[in-house]
Structure formats: structure tokens, C-alpha cells
All heavy atoms as a GROMACS GRO file, in nm:
protein
  530
    1MET      N    1   8.831 -10.986   9.276
    1MET     CA    2   8.756 -11.096   9.218
    1MET      C    3   8.739 -11.210   9.319
    1MET      O    4   8.633 -11.268   9.328
    1MET     CB    5   8.829 -11.144   9.092
    1MET     CG    6   8.755 -11.250   9.019
    1MET     SD    7   8.605 -11.181   8.952
    1MET     CE    8   8.530 -11.326   8.888
    2LEU      N    9   8.845 -11.239   9.394
    2LEU     CA   10   8.835 -11.345   9.493
    2LEU      C   11   8.739 -11.308   9.606
    2LEU      O   12   8.672 -11.395   9.661
    2LEU     CB   13   8.973 -11.377   9.550
    2LEU     CG   14   9.070 -11.447   9.455
    2LEU    CD1   15   9.206 -11.464   9.521
    2LEU    CD2   16   9.017 -11.580   9.410
    3ASN      N   17   8.732 -11.179   9.639
    3ASN     CA   18   8.641 -11.134   9.743
    3ASN      C   19   8.496 -11.156   9.700
    3ASN      O   20   8.414 -11.201   9.779
    3ASN     CB   21   8.667 -10.987   9.776
    3ASN     CG   22   8.595 -10.944   9.901
    3ASN    OD1   23   8.585 -11.021   9.997
    3ASN    ND2   24   8.545 -10.823   9.901
    4VAL      N   25   8.466 -11.127   9.574
    4VAL     CA   26   8.330 -11.147   9.523
    4VAL      C   27   8.296 -11.296   9.524
    4VAL      O   28   8.185 -11.335   9.562
    4VAL     CB   29   8.317 -11.087   9.381
    4VAL    CG1   30   8.184 -11.123   9.320
    4VAL    CG2   31   8.336 -10.937   9.384
    5LEU      N   32   8.391 -11.379   9.485
    5LEU     CA   33   8.369 -11.523   9.487
    5LEU      C   34   8.346 -11.573   9.629
    5LEU      O   35   8.258 -11.657   9.654
    5LEU     CB   36   8.488 -11.595   9.423
    5LEU     CG   37   8.477 -11.746   9.408
    5LEU    CD1   38   8.359 -11.782   9.318
    5LEU    CD2   39   8.605 -11.801   9.352
    6SER      N   40   8.421 -11.520   9.724
    6SER     CA   41   8.402 -11.557   9.864
    6SER      C   42   8.265 -11.514   9.915
    6SER      O   43   8.200 -11.589   9.990
    6SER     CB   44   8.513 -11.494   9.948
    6SER     OG   45   8.496 -11.526  10.083
    7ILE      N   46   8.221 -11.397   9.876
    7ILE     CA   47   8.088 -11.350   9.917
    7ILE      C   48   7.980 -11.438   9.857
    7ILE      O   49   7.883 -11.474   9.925
    7ILE     CB   50   8.069 -11.202   9.877
    7ILE    CG1   51   8.156 -11.113   9.965
    7ILE    CG2   52   7.923 -11.161   9.888
    7ILE    CD1   53   8.159 -10.968   9.924
    8LEU      N   54   7.994 -11.477   9.732
    8LEU     CA   55   7.895 -11.564   9.668
    8LEU      C   56   7.890 -11.700   9.736
    8LEU      O   57   7.780 -11.755   9.759
    8LEU     CB   58   7.925 -11.579   9.520
    8LEU     CG   59   7.901 -11.456   9.434
    8LEU    CD1   60   7.945 -11.482   9.290
    8LEU    CD2   61   7.755 -11.415   9.438
    9ILE      N   62   8.005 -11.755   9.770
    9ILE     CA   63   8.007 -11.883   9.842
    9ILE      C   64   7.946 -11.866   9.981
    9ILE      O   65   7.872 -11.954  10.028
    9ILE     CB   66   8.151 -11.937   9.850
    9ILE    CG1   67   8.199 -11.976   9.710
    9ILE    CG2   68   8.159 -12.056   9.944
    9ILE    CD1   69   8.345 -12.012   9.704
   10GLY      N   70   7.972 -11.753  10.045
   10GLY     CA   71   7.912 -11.725  10.176
   10GLY      C   72   7.761 -11.714  10.168
   10GLY      O   73   7.690 -11.764  10.255
   11LEU      N   74   7.710 -11.651  10.063
   11LEU     CA   75   7.565 -11.641  10.048
   11LEU      C   76   7.502 -11.776  10.020
   11LEU      O   77   7.392 -11.806  10.070
   11LEU     CB   78   7.532 -11.542   9.937
   11LEU     CG   79   7.563 -11.395   9.969
   11LEU    CD1   80   7.535 -11.308   9.848
   11LEU    CD2   81   7.482 -11.349  10.089
   12LEU      N   82   7.570 -11.860   9.941
   12LEU     CA   83   7.522 -11.996   9.918
   12LEU      C   84   7.517 -12.073  10.050
   12LEU      O   85   7.419 -12.142  10.079
   12LEU     CB   86   7.611 -12.068   9.818
   12LEU     CG   87   7.584 -12.217   9.799
   12LEU    CD1   88   7.452 -12.237   9.727
   12LEU    CD2   89   7.697 -12.283   9.725
   13SER      N   90   7.620 -12.058  10.130
   13SER     CA   91   7.624 -12.125  10.261
   13SER      C   92   7.515 -12.072  10.353
   13SER      O   93   7.455 -12.147  10.428
   13SER     CB   94   7.759 -12.105  10.326
   13SER     OG   95   7.861 -12.156  10.245
   14LEU      N   96   7.489 -11.942  10.344
   14LEU     CA   97   7.385 -11.883  10.427
   14LEU      C   98   7.248 -11.939  10.393
   14LEU      O   99   7.166 -11.964  10.481
   14LEU     CB  100   7.386 -11.731  10.411
   14LEU     CG  101   7.293 -11.650  10.501
   14LEU    CD1  102   7.332 -11.669  10.646
   14LEU    CD2  103   7.297 -11.505  10.462
   15VAL      N  104   7.225 -11.963  10.264
   15VAL     CA  105   7.098 -12.022  10.221
   15VAL      C  106   7.082 -12.163  10.279
   15VAL      O  107   6.971 -12.205  10.310
   15VAL     CB  108   7.090 -12.024  10.067
   15VAL    CG1  109   6.975 -12.108  10.017
   15VAL    CG2  110   7.079 -11.882  10.014
   16ILE      N  111   7.192 -12.232  10.298
   16ILE     CA  112   7.186 -12.366  10.358
   16ILE      C  113   7.174 -12.359  10.509
   16ILE      O  114   7.101 -12.437  10.571
   16ILE     CB  115   7.311 -12.448  10.317
   16ILE    CG1  116   7.315 -12.468  10.167
   16ILE    CG2  117   7.313 -12.583  10.388
   16ILE    CD1  118   7.443 -12.528  10.115
   17VAL      N  119   7.243 -12.264  10.572
   17VAL     CA  120   7.249 -12.257  10.718
   17VAL      C  121   7.119 -12.204  10.779
   17VAL      O  122   7.080 -12.250  10.887
   17VAL     CB  123   7.371 -12.172  10.763
   17VAL    CG1  124   7.365 -12.138  10.909
   17VAL    CG2  125   7.499 -12.245  10.731
   18ILE      N  126   7.052 -12.113  10.713
   18ILE     CA  127   6.930 -12.055  10.772
   18ILE      C  128   6.823 -12.161  10.798
   18ILE      O  129   6.770 -12.168  10.909
   18ILE     CB  130   6.877 -11.938  10.686
   18ILE    CG1  131   6.969 -11.817  10.704
   18ILE    CG2  132   6.734 -11.902  10.725
   18ILE    CD1  133   6.932 -11.699  10.618
   19PRO      N  134   6.788 -12.246  10.702
   19PRO     CA  135   6.689 -12.349  10.734
   19PRO      C  136   6.741 -12.453  10.834
   19PRO      O  137   6.663 -12.519  10.902
   19PRO     CB  138   6.660 -12.417  10.600
   19PRO     CG  139   6.711 -12.326  10.497
   19PRO     CD  140   6.817 -12.245  10.559
   20ALA      N  141   6.872 -12.466  10.846
   20ALA     CA  142   6.930 -12.563  10.939
   20ALA      C  143   6.912 -12.522  11.084
   20ALA      O  144   6.942 -12.601  11.174
   20ALA     CB  145   7.078 -12.583  10.907
   21GLN      N  146   6.864 -12.402  11.109
   21GLN     CA  147   6.840 -12.358  11.246
   21GLN      C  148   6.710 -12.415  11.301
   21GLN      O  149   6.687 -12.412  11.422
   21GLN     CB  150   6.837 -12.204  11.254
   21GLN     CG  151   6.963 -12.138  11.201
   21GLN     CD  152   7.089 -12.192  11.263
   21GLN    OE1  153   7.101 -12.201  11.384
   21GLN    NE2  154   7.183 -12.230  11.179
   22ILE      N  155   6.626 -12.469  11.215
   22ILE     CA  156   6.500 -12.532  11.256
   22ILE      C  157   6.535 -12.667  11.318
   22ILE      O  158   6.620 -12.740  11.265
   22ILE     CB  159   6.408 -12.550  11.134
   22ILE    CG1  160   6.374 -12.414  11.074
   22ILE    CG2  161   6.280 -12.625  11.173
   22ILE    CD1  162   6.301 -12.421  10.942
   23PRO      N  163   6.471 -12.702  11.429
   23PRO     CA  164   6.500 -12.832  11.491
   23PRO      C  165   6.480 -12.948  11.391
   23PRO      O  166   6.391 -12.945  11.306
   23PRO     CB  167   6.398 -12.841  11.604
   23PRO     CG  168   6.372 -12.700  11.640
   23PRO     CD  169   6.379 -12.624  11.510
   24PHE      N  170   6.564 -13.048  11.402
   24PHE     CA  171   6.566 -13.170  11.319
   24PHE      C  172   6.619 -13.145  11.178
   24PHE      O  173   6.617 -13.235  11.096
   24PHE     CB  174   6.428 -13.238  11.312
   24PHE     CG  175   6.377 -13.278  11.447
   24PHE    CD1  176   6.268 -13.215  11.502
   24PHE    CD2  177   6.441 -13.377  11.519
   24PHE    CE1  178   6.222 -13.250  11.627
   24PHE    CE2  179   6.395 -13.413  11.644
   24PHE     CZ  180   6.285 -13.350  11.700
   25LEU      N  181   6.664 -13.024  11.147
   25LEU     CA  182   6.726 -12.996  11.019
   25LEU      C  183   6.872 -12.955  11.037
   25LEU      O  184   6.935 -12.908  10.944
   25LEU     CB  185   6.651 -12.886  10.944
   25LEU     CG  186   6.509 -12.917  10.901
   25LEU    CD1  187   6.447 -12.796  10.833
   25LEU    CD2  188   6.505 -13.037  10.809
   26GLY      N  189   6.926 -12.976  11.156
   26GLY     CA  190   7.062 -12.934  11.187
   26GLY      C  191   7.169 -13.007  11.109
   26GLY      O  192   7.281 -12.961  11.098
   27ILE      N  193   7.134 -13.121  11.050
   27ILE     CA  194   7.231 -13.197  10.971
   27ILE      C  195   7.275 -13.117  10.850
   27ILE      O  196   7.384 -13.139  10.795
   27ILE     CB  197   7.172 -13.334  10.932
   27ILE    CG1  198   7.281 -13.428  10.881
   27ILE    CG2  199   7.063 -13.321  10.829
   27ILE    CD1  200   7.369 -13.479  10.988
   28ALA      N  201   7.195 -13.022  10.807
   28ALA     CA  202   7.233 -12.938  10.693
   28ALA      C  203   7.355 -12.851  10.724
   28ALA      O  204   7.425 -12.809  10.632
   28ALA     CB  205   7.115 -12.850  10.652
   29ASN      N  206   7.381 -12.828  10.853
   29ASN     CA  207   7.502 -12.753  10.889
   29ASN      C  208   7.627 -12.831  10.849
   29ASN      O  209   7.728 -12.772  10.812
   29ASN     CB  210   7.505 -12.723  11.038
   29ASN     CG  211   7.412 -12.611  11.074
   29ASN    OD1  212   7.401 -12.514  11.002
   29ASN    ND2  213   7.344 -12.625  11.186
   30TRP      N  214   7.623 -12.963  10.859
   30TRP     CA  215   7.736 -13.045  10.816
   30TRP      C  216   7.756 -13.034  10.666
   30TRP      O  217   7.869 -13.044  10.617
   30TRP     CB  218   7.717 -13.191  10.855
   30TRP     CG  219   7.736 -13.215  11.001
   30TRP    CD1  220   7.640 -13.246  11.091
   30TRP    CD2  221   7.857 -13.209  11.074
   30TRP    NE1  222   7.694 -13.260  11.215
   30TRP    CE2  223   7.828 -13.238  11.208
   30TRP    CE3  224   7.989 -13.182  11.038
   30TRP    CZ2  225   7.925 -13.241  11.306
   30TRP    CZ3  226   8.087 -13.185  11.136
   30TRP    CH2  227   8.054 -13.214  11.269
   31ILE      N  228   7.650 -13.014  10.592
   31ILE     CA  229   7.661 -12.995  10.446
   31ILE      C  230   7.720 -12.858  10.416
   31ILE      O  231   7.798 -12.842  10.322
   31ILE     CB  232   7.523 -13.012  10.381
   31ILE    CG1  233   7.474 -13.156  10.403
   31ILE    CG2  234   7.526 -12.978  10.233
   31ILE    CD1  235   7.329 -13.177  10.367
   32ALA      N  236   7.685 -12.758  10.495
   32ALA     CA  237   7.730 -12.622  10.470
   32ALA      C  238   7.874 -12.597  10.511
   32ALA      O  239   7.941 -12.510  10.454
   32ALA     CB  240   7.639 -12.523  10.543
   33LEU      N  241   7.925 -12.670  10.608
   33LEU     CA  242   8.060 -12.644  10.660
   33LEU      C  243   8.170 -12.651  10.553
   33LEU      O  244   8.257 -12.564  10.552
   33LEU     CB  245   8.092 -12.736  10.777
   33LEU     CG  246   8.027 -12.698  10.910
   33LEU    CD1  247   8.064 -12.798  11.018
   33LEU    CD2  248   8.067 -12.559  10.952
   34PRO      N  249   8.171 -12.750  10.464
   34PRO     CA  250   8.276 -12.748  10.360
   34PRO      C  251   8.269 -12.626  10.270
   34PRO      O  252   8.373 -12.570  10.232
   34PRO     CB  253   8.251 -12.876  10.280
   34PRO     CG  254   8.174 -12.964  10.370
   34PRO     CD  255   8.094 -12.874  10.458
   35PHE      N  256   8.148 -12.581  10.236
   35PHE     CA  257   8.134 -12.460  10.155
   35PHE      C  258   8.188 -12.339  10.229
   35PHE      O  259   8.255 -12.254  10.171
   35PHE     CB  260   7.987 -12.435  10.118
   35PHE     CG  261   7.929 -12.536  10.024
   35PHE    CD1  262   7.825 -12.617  10.064
   35PHE    CD2  263   7.977 -12.549   9.895
   35PHE    CE1  264   7.771 -12.710   9.978
   35PHE    CE2  265   7.924 -12.640   9.808
   35PHE     CZ  266   7.820 -12.723   9.849
   36ILE      N  267   8.159 -12.331  10.358
   36ILE     CA  268   8.205 -12.218  10.438
   36ILE      C  269   8.358 -12.216  10.445
   36ILE      O  270   8.420 -12.110  10.433
   36ILE     CB  271   8.142 -12.223  10.579
   36ILE    CG1  272   7.990 -12.212  10.570
   36ILE    CG2  273   8.198 -12.114  10.667
   36ILE    CD1  274   7.919 -12.241  10.700
   37VAL      N  275   8.417 -12.333  10.464
   37VAL     CA  276   8.564 -12.339  10.473
   37VAL      C  277   8.628 -12.298  10.341
   37VAL      O  278   8.728 -12.225  10.339
   37VAL     CB  279   8.609 -12.480  10.516
   37VAL    CG1  280   8.758 -12.497  10.503
   37VAL    CG2  281   8.564 -12.508  10.659
   38VAL      N  282   8.570 -12.340  10.229
   38VAL     CA  283   8.621 -12.298  10.098
   38VAL      C  284   8.610 -12.147  10.083
   38VAL      O  285   8.701 -12.080  10.035
   38VAL     CB  286   8.548 -12.372   9.985
   38VAL    CG1  287   8.581 -12.311   9.849
   38VAL    CG2  288   8.584 -12.519   9.986
   39GLY      N  289   8.495 -12.091  10.127
   39GLY     CA  290   8.478 -11.946  10.122
   39GLY      C  291   8.578 -11.873  10.210
   39GLY      O  292   8.628 -11.767  10.173
   40LEU      N  293   8.610 -11.931  10.326
   40LEU     CA  294   8.710 -11.871  10.414
   40LEU      C  295   8.848 -11.870  10.350
   40LEU      O  296   8.921 -11.771  10.356
   40LEU     CB  297   8.717 -11.947  10.546
   40LEU     CG  298   8.610 -11.916  10.648
   40LEU    CD1  299   8.616 -12.014  10.764
   40LEU    CD2  300   8.624 -11.775  10.697
   41VAL      N  301   8.885 -11.980  10.287
   41VAL     CA  302   9.016 -11.988  10.223
   41VAL      C  303   9.026 -11.890  10.108
   41VAL      O  304   9.126 -11.817  10.094
   41VAL     CB  305   9.044 -12.132  10.176
   41VAL    CG1  306   9.167 -12.139  10.088
   41VAL    CG2  307   9.058 -12.225  10.295
   42ILE      N  308   8.923 -11.884  10.026
   42ILE     CA  309   8.923 -11.790   9.913
   42ILE      C  310   8.923 -11.646   9.964
   42ILE      O  311   8.993 -11.560   9.911
   42ILE     CB  312   8.805 -11.817   9.819
   42ILE    CG1  313   8.825 -11.951   9.750
   42ILE    CG2  314   8.790 -11.706   9.716
   42ILE    CD1  315   8.707 -11.997   9.668
   43GLY      N  316   8.847 -11.619  10.070
   43GLY     CA  317   8.846 -11.486  10.129
   43GLY      C  318   8.980 -11.448  10.189
   43GLY      O  319   9.018 -11.330  10.188
   44GLN      N  320   9.052 -11.546  10.242
   44GLN     CA  321   9.184 -11.518  10.297
   44GLN      C  322   9.284 -11.481  10.188
   44GLN      O  323   9.374 -11.401  10.209
   44GLN     CB  324   9.234 -11.640  10.375
   44GLN     CG  325   9.360 -11.617  10.451
   44GLN     CD  326   9.342 -11.517  10.564
   44GLN    OE1  327   9.237 -11.508  10.625
   44GLN    NE2  328   9.446 -11.441  10.591
   45LEU      N  329   9.267 -11.540  10.070
   45LEU     CA  330   9.355 -11.511   9.958
   45LEU      C  331   9.326 -11.375   9.895
   45LEU      O  332   9.409 -11.321   9.822
   45LEU     CB  333   9.343 -11.620   9.851
   45LEU     CG  334   9.390 -11.759   9.893
   45LEU    CD1  335   9.358 -11.859   9.784
   45LEU    CD2  336   9.537 -11.759   9.927
   46SER      N  337   9.210 -11.320   9.923
   46SER     CA  338   9.168 -11.192   9.866
   46SER      C  339   9.238 -11.076   9.937
   46SER      O  340   9.281 -11.088  10.052
   46SER     CB  341   9.017 -11.177   9.879
   46SER     OG  342   8.975 -11.048   9.844
   47SER      N  343   9.245 -10.963   9.868
   47SER     CA  344   9.304 -10.844   9.931
   47SER      C  345   9.205 -10.776  10.025
   47SER      O  346   9.245 -10.710  10.120
   47SER     CB  347   9.350 -10.745   9.824
   47SER     OG  348   9.240 -10.707   9.743
   48SER      N  349   9.076 -10.791   9.999
   48SER     CA  350   8.973 -10.738  10.089
   48SER      C  351   8.935 -10.845  10.190
   48SER      O  352   8.965 -10.962  10.174
   48SER     CB  353   8.850 -10.697  10.009
   48SER     OG  354   8.882 -10.597   9.917
   49ASN      N  355   8.865 -10.803  10.294
   49ASN     CA  356   8.828 -10.902  10.396
   49ASN      C  357   8.678 -10.913  10.419
   49ASN      O  358   8.635 -10.976  10.513
   49ASN     CB  359   8.900 -10.872  10.528
   49ASN     CG  360   8.870 -10.734  10.580
   49ASN    OD1  361   8.790 -10.662  10.524
   49ASN    ND2  362   8.938 -10.697  10.687
   50GLY      N  363   8.597 -10.854  10.333
   50GLY     CA  364   8.452 -10.860  10.350
   50GLY      C  365   8.397 -11.001  10.334
   50GLY      O  366   8.313 -11.046  10.413
   51GLY      N  367   8.440 -11.072  10.232
   51GLY     CA  368   8.394 -11.208  10.209
   51GLY      C  369   8.440 -11.303  10.318
   51GLY      O  370   8.366 -11.390  10.361
   52ARG      N  371   8.563 -11.285  10.363
   52ARG     CA  372   8.614 -11.368  10.472
   52ARG      C  373   8.535 -11.346  10.599
   52ARG      O  374   8.498 -11.441  10.669
   52ARG     CB  375   8.762 -11.336  10.497
   52ARG     CG  376   8.823 -11.427  10.603
   52ARG     CD  377   8.951 -11.372  10.657
   52ARG     NE  378   8.922 -11.245  10.722
   52ARG     CZ  379   9.010 -11.150  10.741
   52ARG    NH1  380   9.132 -11.164  10.696
   52ARG    NH2  381   8.978 -11.039  10.803
   53ASN      N  382   8.504 -11.220  10.629
   53ASN     CA  383   8.428 -11.190  10.750
   53ASN      C  384   8.287 -11.246  10.743
   53ASN      O  385   8.234 -11.296  10.843
   53ASN     CB  386   8.424 -11.039  10.775
   53ASN     CG  387   8.559 -10.985  10.813
   53ASN    OD1  388   8.649 -11.059  10.850
   53ASN    ND2  389   8.574 -10.854  10.802
   54LEU      N  390   8.224 -11.239  10.626
   54LEU     CA  391   8.091 -11.298  10.608
   54LEU      C  392   8.096 -11.447  10.635
   54LEU      O  393   8.012 -11.501  10.707
   54LEU     CB  394   8.038 -11.270  10.467
   54LEU     CG  395   7.906 -11.336  10.430
   54LEU    CD1  396   7.793 -11.278  10.514
   54LEU    CD2  397   7.879 -11.322  10.282
   55CYS      N  398   8.195 -11.515  10.578
   55CYS     CA  399   8.208 -11.659  10.598
   55CYS      C  400   8.238 -11.692  10.744
   55CYS      O  401   8.192 -11.794  10.795
   55CYS     CB  402   8.314 -11.716  10.506
   55CYS     SG  403   8.264 -11.721  10.334
   56LEU      N  404   8.314 -11.608  10.812
   56LEU     CA  405   8.343 -11.632  10.954
   56LEU      C  406   8.216 -11.624  11.039
   56LEU      O  407   8.196 -11.705  11.130
   56LEU     CB  408   8.446 -11.532  11.006
   56LEU     CG  409   8.591 -11.563  10.977
   56LEU    CD1  410   8.679 -11.445  11.018
   56LEU    CD2  411   8.633 -11.689  11.047
   57VAL      N  412   8.131 -11.527  11.010
   57VAL     CA  413   8.005 -11.514  11.086
   57VAL      C  414   7.915 -11.634  11.060
   57VAL      O  415   7.857 -11.692  11.153
   57VAL     CB  416   7.934 -11.381  11.049
   57VAL    CG1  417   7.794 -11.377  11.105
   57VAL    CG2  418   8.016 -11.263  11.098
   58ILE      N  419   7.905 -11.675  10.934
   58ILE     CA  420   7.821 -11.790  10.901
   58ILE      C  421   7.879 -11.917  10.964
   58ILE      O  422   7.805 -12.002  11.015
   58ILE     CB  423   7.808 -11.804  10.748
   58ILE    CG1  424   7.736 -11.682  10.692
   58ILE    CG2  425   7.732 -11.930  10.711
   58ILE    CD1  426   7.741 -11.673  10.542
   59PHE      N  427   8.011 -11.929  10.964
   59PHE     CA  428   8.077 -12.043  11.027
   59PHE      C  429   8.045 -12.046  11.177
   59PHE      O  430   8.016 -12.153  11.232
   59PHE     CB  431   8.228 -12.035  11.004
   59PHE     CG  432   8.305 -12.148  11.061
   59PHE    CD1  433   8.309 -12.270  10.996
   59PHE    CD2  434   8.376 -12.134  11.180
   59PHE    CE1  435   8.381 -12.376  11.049
   59PHE    CE2  436   8.448 -12.238  11.233
   59PHE     CZ  437   8.450 -12.361  11.168
   60ALA      N  438   8.050 -11.932  11.242
   60ALA     CA  439   8.022 -11.926  11.386
   60ALA      C  440   7.878 -11.968  11.414
   60ALA      O  441   7.853 -12.044  11.509
   60ALA     CB  442   8.049 -11.786  11.439
   61VAL      N  443   7.784 -11.922  11.333
   61VAL     CA  444   7.643 -11.959  11.353
   61VAL      C  445   7.625 -12.110  11.336
   61VAL      O  446   7.558 -12.175  11.416
   61VAL     CB  447   7.553 -11.880  11.256
   61VAL    CG1  448   7.412 -11.934  11.255
   61VAL    CG2  449   7.553 -11.732  11.291
   62ALA      N  450   7.686 -12.166  11.232
   62ALA     CA  451   7.671 -12.309  11.206
   62ALA      C  452   7.735 -12.393  11.316
   62ALA      O  453   7.676 -12.492  11.361
   62ALA     CB  454   7.733 -12.344  11.071
   63VAL      N  455   7.852 -12.354  11.363
   63VAL     CA  456   7.921 -12.432  11.466
   63VAL      C  457   7.848 -12.422  11.599
   63VAL      O  458   7.834 -12.523  11.670
   63VAL     CB  459   8.068 -12.387  11.478
   63VAL    CG1  460   8.134 -12.444  11.602
   63VAL    CG2  461   8.144 -12.428  11.354
   64VAL      N  462   7.798 -12.304  11.634
   64VAL     CA  463   7.724 -12.290  11.759
   64VAL      C  464   7.598 -12.375  11.754
   64VAL      O  465   7.562 -12.443  11.851
   64VAL     CB  466   7.691 -12.142  11.788
   64VAL    CG1  467   7.588 -12.128  11.898
   64VAL    CG2  468   7.818 -12.068  11.824
   65ARG      N  469   7.530 -12.376  11.641
   65ARG     CA  470   7.409 -12.458  11.627
   65ARG      C  471   7.442 -12.606  11.639
   65ARG      O  472   7.369 -12.683  11.701
   65ARG     CB  473   7.341 -12.429  11.493
   65ARG     CG  474   7.228 -12.523  11.456
   65ARG     CD  475   7.114 -12.518  11.557
   65ARG     NE  476   7.002 -12.596  11.513
   65ARG     CZ  477   6.979 -12.722  11.549
   65ARG    NH1  478   7.063 -12.785  11.627
   65ARG    NH2  479   6.872 -12.786  11.506
   66LEU      N  480   7.554 -12.649  11.581
   66LEU     CA  481   7.594 -12.789  11.593
   66LEU      C  482   7.629 -12.824  11.738
   66LEU      O  483   7.597 -12.933  11.785
   66LEU     CB  484   7.713 -12.818  11.501
   66LEU     CG  485   7.677 -12.840  11.355
   66LEU    CD1  486   7.804 -12.849  11.271
   66LEU    CD2  487   7.594 -12.965  11.337
   67MET      N  488   7.694 -12.731  11.808
   67MET     CA  489   7.730 -12.758  11.947
   67MET      C  490   7.605 -12.766  12.034
   67MET      O  491   7.597 -12.852  12.123
   67MET     CB  492   7.824 -12.650  12.000
   67MET     CG  493   7.963 -12.661  11.942
   67MET     SD  494   8.082 -12.533  11.984
   67MET     CE  495   8.020 -12.451  12.123
   68LEU      N  496   7.509 -12.679  12.012
   68LEU     CA  497   7.387 -12.682  12.091
   68LEU      C  498   7.304 -12.806  12.063
   68LEU      O  499   7.236 -12.858  12.152
   68LEU     CB  500   7.303 -12.557  12.064
   68LEU     CG  501   7.359 -12.426  12.116
   68LEU    CD1  502   7.272 -12.310  12.071
   68LEU    CD2  503   7.367 -12.430  12.267
   69GLY      N  504   7.309 -12.854  11.939
   69GLY     CA  505   7.231 -12.971  11.902
   69GLY      C  506   7.304 -13.102  11.927
   69GLY      O  507   7.251 -13.208  11.896
   70GLY      N  508   7.421 -13.098  11.980
   70GLY     CA  509   7.495 -13.220  12.006
   70GLY      C  510   7.565 -13.274  11.883
   70GLY      O  511   7.615 -13.385  11.884
   71GLY      N  512   7.568 -13.199  11.774
   71GLY     CA  513   7.635 -13.242  11.654
   71GLY      C  514   7.554 -13.331  11.564
   71GLY      O  515   7.597 -13.363  11.454
   72VAL      N  516   7.438 -13.373  11.606
   72VAL     CA  517   7.357 -13.466  11.527
   72VAL      C  518   7.227 -13.402  11.483
   72VAL      O  519   7.190 -13.408  11.367
   72VAL     CB  520   7.329 -13.594  11.606
   72VAL    CG1  521   7.243 -13.689  11.527
   72VAL    CG2  522   7.459 -13.660  11.647
   73ILE      N  523   7.157 -13.340  11.574
   73ILE     CA  524   7.024 -13.286  11.544
   73ILE      C  525   7.036 -13.146  11.491
   73ILE      O  526   7.107 -13.065  11.538
   73ILE     CB  527   6.934 -13.288  11.670
   73ILE    CG1  528   6.914 -13.431  11.713
   73ILE    CG2  529   6.803 -13.220  11.644
   73ILE    CD1  530   6.834 -13.447  11.839
   0.00000   0.00000   0.00000
């Protein structure tokens, strides 16, 4: 059950992160990061690791985009 919840939170975060890849919309990554961290914690508590891995990939995409944009753009 926790794995499914982690996957759902990861998909919600993905919906936020995908448009944030467009220039000048990178601030949405800051909005998505708390959701991703919650999904990671819930995924860590789960016996499966699919939800955690999904959240880790989304986290990596969001953080790399923030680093490339200087954290603001």
C-alpha cells in the first residue's frame, strides 16, 4: 500500500516537474521538491522499491534542472 502511495506522489511530482523543464518555469521544481521528498520517505518505508526509485529519478531530474538554471530560473 505504501508503494502505491509513493508511486502516486511520484506521478503527481512528475506532472509538476515536466513543465518546469521549460525555460522561466524552473521555479516549479521548488514546488515539486517537497512532494518528491515525501514520496521518497514513504517509498523507503515500503517493502517494495518501485515507488522509491521513481521518486529518486524525478528528484534527480528536478535537482539537475535547478543546478543548470542557477536555482532561480
